[in-house]
N, C-alpha and C positions, 0 to 999 in steps of 0.2 A: 504494500500500500504506500502511495506517495504521501509525504508529509506536507501539509499546507499550513502556512503561517497566518495567524489572524492577529492584526494589531487592534487591541481594544477588547476588554473583558466586560463590557456592559451588556445590556439586553441583546443588542444586535450581534455582538461578537459571540456570546455564548450560544445564541440560537443558531448562528452559522456553524459553530463547532459541532453542535448536536446534529445538524442536518448533514454536514460532511461525513461525520462518523456513521450515520445511518445509511449513507450511500457509498460506503467502501473506501473512505479515505481516513488518514490520520490527521489530526489537527493539533497545532501548538498555539495556544492563546497567550499573547504577550500583553499583560495589563500593567499600566504605568503605576497604579496605586499600590499601596502596601498590602491591601487585602481585597478579596473579592466580595463585594457587597454592593448594595444599591441604595443610595440616599434619595430623599425626596418623598413626596406625598402620594397623590393619587394618579392613576392612569385609567382611562376609559378604553374598554375593549369591545369592539363591534364584532359581529359574526365572522367577518373576514379574518380577524385575528384568531378567533377560536378554531376556525378551520385550519389555519396554519399551525396552531399549537397542537391540534390533534395529529397532524401529519408529523410533527416533531416528537410525538409520544408523551407530551406533558399537559395535554388538554384537561385531563381528569384532575390532577393536583391543582391546577390554576382555578378550575371551576369550584373546587372545594373551598378555596381560600377567598373566592370572589363574593361580592355582594351583588345579587341579581336584582336589579332595580326595576321599578314598574313603569317609568315614563321619563322621557326627555322633556322638560317643561321650560317654556319660554315666558318670562314675566316682564312687564313694564316696571323698571326699577324705581321710577319716580312716583307713579300712581299706585303701584302695588297690584294692578290688574293682571289677570291671566290673559295672555295673548294666544298661545297655541301650545299643544302638547302632542308628542309622538308616543303612542302606547307601545310598550315592549312586551306585549302579552303573547299568548299562543299564536295568534295570527301573524304577529311579527316574526316569531321564531319559525313558523312554517314557511313564510315567504323567503326568509334569508338563510334558513338552514342552521340556525344557532341562536344563542342568547346574546344580549347586550348586557355587560356587567362592568363593575368598577372594582379595582384592586389597589391596595397600597403597593408601591413599586417593588418592595421586597417580596411581595406575594406572587409577583410574576417572575422576579429574578431567581428566587430560591429554587423553584422546580427546575429551571433551566440549569442552574449551577449543580443541582443534585444529579441531573441527567449527564452532565459533563463528568462529574466525579465518578459516576458509576460506569462510564465507558472506558475500556482499555485503549480506545483509539484517540482519546482526548487527553492532552497534557496541558496543565494550567500553570502559568508562571506570573508571579507578582513582582513589583519593583522593576519592571522591564519596559522602560519608556522608549518607544521607537522614535528615532531621529530622522532617518532616511533609509533608502534602499538602493541597491544596485542589482543588476541582473545580467544574465548571459543566456546562451542557448540551452543551458541545462538546469537553470534554477534562479532563485532570488536570494540575495543576502540582505538581511535586515541589520542595520547598524543601530545599536542601542546607545542611550545616553551614557551608560557605564563604560562604553568603549568596546563591549563585547559584540561579536558578530554571530548571527544565527542564520542558518541556511535551510531553505525549504524548496519544494518544487514550484510553489506559487505563493502569492501574498494577497490576503484580503484586508483592505483598509476598513475597519469597523471602529475607528477611533474618533468618531463624533464630530461635532460642530467645528472644532479647531484641529481637525485631522492633519497630522504630519504627512500622512500618505497622500492626501488630497493636495496639500500644499505643493508637493513635488510633482504630482501627476497632472493637476489642473492649473495650479499657479494663479488662482483668482483672488488672492489677497484675503483680508479679514472678512468675517461675516458681515452681512447687511444688518444694521441696527434699525429696528422697526419703529422706534419712538414710543413704544409701549412699555410701561413698567408694571410688573405683576408683584403683588404682595401675597405671600402664602403663609398659612397657619394650619396646624392640625389640632383639633379641640377634642379632648376626651368626651365621649357621648354623655356621660353622667352630668356634665356641665351644661348640656344643651337642653333648654326647656322642652317638655314633651310635645308641645304644639309646633315645634320646629324640627322634629325628628322625621323628616320626610324620606321615604324610600324612592327618591327620584334624583336625577341630575337636574338641578334647577339653575337657570340662568336669569339674572336680573339685568336688563339692559337699560342704560341711562345715557345721557349726553356725553359722549367721549369716555365712557367707562362701562364696565360690566362686572358682575360678581357671580361666581359659580360655586355651588356647594353640593356635596353628596357624601354618603357614609362610606367609610373604608375600614380595613382591618376587621372584617367580619362583623361590621356594625359597631365596633368599639370606639370609633373616632369619626369626627366630622371633618372632611377636607374642605378648607376654605381657600379660594383663589380669587383675588380682586384685582382687576386690571384697569389701568388708567392710560388713556391716549394723551400723554403729557409732553410729547416731543423730545423725550430723552435721546441724547446723542452719544452717550458713552455706555458700552457694554459692561454691566456689573452682574455679579452672581452671588446670591446668598448673603447679602448685606443685612445685618440686624436692623430692625426698625422699631422704634418705641410704639407700643400698642395705642397710646393716645393719639398718635399722629395719623393713623390709618383712616379712621372715619372722615377726617377733614380733607382727605384726598378725593372724596366722592361727593361733590356738590349736588344737592337736590335729591339725595338718596332717600327712599321711602322708609316708612317705619319698620317693616319686617326685615329688609336687608340691613338696615342700620342696627337692629338688634343682633343680627348675625355677625356683623363686623365687630360689635362690642364683645362678642365671645372670644375673639381671637387673642392669643398671647404668643410670645416668642415669634413675632412676625419676622419674615425675611423677604427681601426684595431682589428681583432680577429684572434686567432690561432684556426684552425678548429680541432674539436675532434669528435670521434665516439666511438663505442664499438663493440667488437666481438659479433656475434649472440650467444645467449645462449638458452639452451633447457628449462630452468625453468622460467616460467612467473607467476606461481601461488603458493599460500600458503594457502590452504583451502579456506577461505572466502576473500582472497586478490588476486588481479590480477593487472598486469601492462599493460599499453597501451602507444601508441605514443613513444616519445623519451625516456620515462622511460623504455620501453620494447626493442626498436630497434632503437636507435639513429644512424643516417647515415650522411655521408658527402653530400654536396650539389649537387654533380655532376650528379645525375640522376634526380634532381628537383622533388623529390618525398616525402620529409620528411612530409610536411603538408598533402599531398595526402594520405599517408599511415595511418596517425593519423585519418583522416576522415573515411577511410575504417574501421579502428578498431572500431570507435564509432558505426558505423552502424551495424557491425557484432555482437558486444557485446550486443547492445540493442535487436536485433532479437533473440539471443540465450538465453536471460533472460526472454522472454515472458513466463508467467505462472510459473516461478521459485518459488518454495515454500521456506520456511525458512531453510530447510535442503539441498537445491539443489545447493547452490552457488558453492561449491567446484567442483561438477560435471560439471556445466555449464561453469565455468571458464576454466576447463580443455578442454571442447569442443572448446571454443574460442581460446585457445592457439594452439590447434591442427589444427584449420582451418587457423590461421594467421601466424604461425611460419615459414613455408617454404617460403611463398611469401615474407615476410618482410626480412628474411635472404638473399634471392636472391637479393632483392633490395639493401640491405646494401653492399653485395659483388659486385654488378654491379656498385654502386657508387664509391667504392674504385678503381675498375678496370678502370673505365672511367677516373678518375683523373690521374691515372698513365699512361695509354696506349693511351688515346684519347686526353686529354687536354694538356699534358706537355712533349711529346717526343721532342727530339732534333736531329739534323743531319739526318742521313739516316733513323732512325726510324720515324721521322716526314715526310720524303718524302714517305715512305711506307704507312703511315696513310693517307696522302693526296691522293695518288693514289687509295687506297682502297675506300675511301669515294666518290671520284669523279666518280668512276666507277659504283656506285649504282644508280639504277633508283628510282623514287619516290615510286613505289610499294615495291622495296627492302627495302627502309628506313622504310616504314610503317610496313613491316613484322618484322623488328628488334625491333620496339618499341611496337608491338602489345600486348605482354604479360603484359606490364605496362599500356599503355594507354587504352587498350580495356577491362580490367577487369571490371566485374560487381558484386559487393558484395551486400549482403542483400537479394537477391532472390535466394534460393537454386537452383543450377544447371544452373543459367542463366549467359550467357556471350555473348558479341558481338563478341569477337575474342579470343578464348582460345589458350594458348600456346600449343606446341606439347605434346603428351602423356597425354592429359587431365589435364595439369597443373602441372605434376609431374617431370618436367625437373629439373636438378640440378642447384644450384646457379651459378656454374662455367659455365655451358652451357648457361645460360641466359645472363651472363655478356659477354661471348664470342660472343653471337649472335649479340650484338651491334657493334662488332669490327672486324668480319671476313666476308668474302664474302659468 
């Protein structure tokens, strides 16, 4: 079995290692941090993610840890009025072939880590920061920050938004700063009043801000994420914020979302970043996946979902790959994944601008549009995301129009137009 190097031991890197091992390869994961863990709060997982997890053999453990919610709920954050809701009931599961659930990040990461640790084909190394790579006709050499060199048949860059592999392969500079600041807090559920313990993903939309909350950790915690379109120009991550400051960042916030913000403690802030879609994901024996290939804003709730899809597709396409086939197979992978992920990146940006943050008359038009949609209308608009089935050629529960070849702009608009 050929050994494939993976830069990055996050969700995308571990999922890729599991997929490669299940398809006859050895994987060496090189993680820069000193331990293999996952920090952060909540992740939303649509049916396309659970399909990928099932193909990776970890769908069951993730389902056991997940909170299976009842509805995606959209509220006017200033008036407190309900605008629209997307039920996640049996009809939804029948249409899209699986559940929609939320997890704490560690509850997705831990089953992937356990699968890696249980596989004799996967080796995990910490404290191994990748600086750059070199390659020749027979393999790839990864150069670590320690000065050590590691050799493999190929390299998968799964090292995230600030990927060293992407920096060398694409060379497109730093990420794009969105101008949006997000404040995150995790609240023990016993501190949440019973009338606010909703088994939903609820979004409160206001003028140039929105607030999202849902239960995580098997219902033991409430995940709070409050985002302000404040024109931030500098990327920051995990900066502590005084609790008393956060409500003041959301002018006009209604009574219920204000109560929710008041529950938060140990707030931290991030400035959201992404990158423009690019055509080049491969360099002979080197390929990008996940956030290294297509980092996206949070607004479509698909970042982790798309990384899981990447892992499944890459593993399938490398079945039977010989020592000289990596460049070709990686090209096939990029061709299969590029359009879908670019569409998702574009949809996420459009949703942040046109769905979550309008003010004044634009917000009234949005509310009228959403409130007029039936449940089936809403299902139709998320079908291309939630209904995709990767890993089985030609299989899908709910294909988008034109066999999946609709443009990114069309797909983004499909979420926002009648």
